[in-house]
C-alpha positions in Angstrom: 18.7 -6.4 -5.3 18.2 -4.8 -1.7 18.0 -7.5 1.6 14.8 -8.0 3.0 15.7 -6.6 6.1 16.6 -3.3 4.6 13.2 -2.8 2.8 11.4 -3.9 6.1 13.4 -1.2 7.9 12.4 1.4 5.5 8.9 0.6 5.5 9.1 0.5 9.2 10.8 3.9 9.7 9.7 5.9 6.6 6.9 4.3 5.2 4.3 3.2 8.0 4.3 6.4 9.8 2.4 8.0 6.5 0.5 4.9 6.0 -1.2 2.9 7.7 -3.7 1.5 5.4 -3.9 0.9 1.5 -5.8 3.3 -0.6 -5.1 0.4 -3.4 -7.4 -2.3 -3.9 -6.0 -5.7 -4.0 -5.7 -5.8 -7.8 -3.7 -2.5 -7.8 -1.7 -3.4 -5.3 -0.6 -6.7 -7.0 -0.2 -5.2 -10.3 0.0 -1.1 -10.1 -0.1 0.9 -12.9 3.7 2.4 -13.3 3.2 3.7 -16.9 0.8 6.3 -15.4 -2.2 7.9 -17.5 -5.9 7.0 -16.6 -7.1 8.4 -13.4 -4.7 11.1 -13.1 -3.0 10.0 -9.3 -0.7 7.1 -9.5 -1.4 4.0 -7.5 -0.3 4.3 -3.8 1.7 1.2 -4.4 3.6 2.9 -7.1 4.5 6.0 -4.8 5.7 3.4 -2.1 8.0 1.4 -4.6 9.3 5.0 -5.9 10.4 6.0 -2.4 11.7 2.7 -1.2 13.9 2.5 -4.3 14.8 6.3 -4.1 16.2 5.5 -0.6 18.1 2.5 -1.6 19.8 4.6 -4.3 17.8 2.9 -7.2 15.5 5.4 -8.2 17.4 5.1 -11.7 15.4 2.0 -12.1 13.8 1.6 -15.6 10.1 0.8 -15.6 10.8 -3.2 -16.0 13.6 -3.0 -13.3 10.8 -1.3 -11.1 8.3 -3.9 -11.9 10.3 -6.7 -11.4 11.5 -5.0 -7.9 7.9 -4.4 -7.3 6.8 -8.1 -7.8 9.7 -9.5 -5.5 9.0 -7.0 -2.6 5.5 -6.3 -2.4 4.6 -9.4 -0.2 7.2 -8.4 1.9 6.1 -4.7 2.3 2.8 -5.8 2.6 2.9 -8.4 5.5 5.4 -5.7 7.2 2.4 -3.1 7.5 0.1 -5.8 8.7 2.5 -6.5 11.5 3.2 -3.0 12.4 -0.6 -2.3 12.4 -1.1 -5.4 14.7 1.8 -4.4 17.1 -0.3 -1.0 17.4 -3.5 -2.4 17.8 -2.4 -4.7 20.7 -0.7 -1.8 22.5 -3.6 0.0 22.2 -6.0 -2.6 23.6 -3.2 -3.2 26.7 -3.4 0.8 27.7 -7.3 0.4 27.3 -7.8 -2.4 29.3 -5.0 -0.7 32.1 -7.2 2.1 32.2 -10.3 0.2 32.5 -8.8 -2.2 35.5 -7.6 1.2 37.0 -10.8 2.8 36.8 -12.4 -0.5 38.2 -10.1 -0.4 41.3 -10.7 3.0 41.8 -14.2 2.9 41.9 -14.2 -0.1 44.6 -11.9 1.8 46.6 
């Protein structure tokens, strides 16, 4: 198994720049269909899992191993993406408030 730090780092550097929000609903995220079929497009969580495993050199995992890996790391991945989104929102709030303050001060000068 990969370390939590390694997975979090990959999520931050490679997944988060492309995926800010999940298109999968809660059930599809927690229990994605790794087999395929059905709607035609794979669940986003399956794509994330495959990309992370490939980057870790574990792209050869069997279906059972992929499901086990996803069950072990899905909460960590979701939590890391949530933290990264929160940080972005906070930084945008700071920038917005600083600009608003600048405009207010400038209007009174």
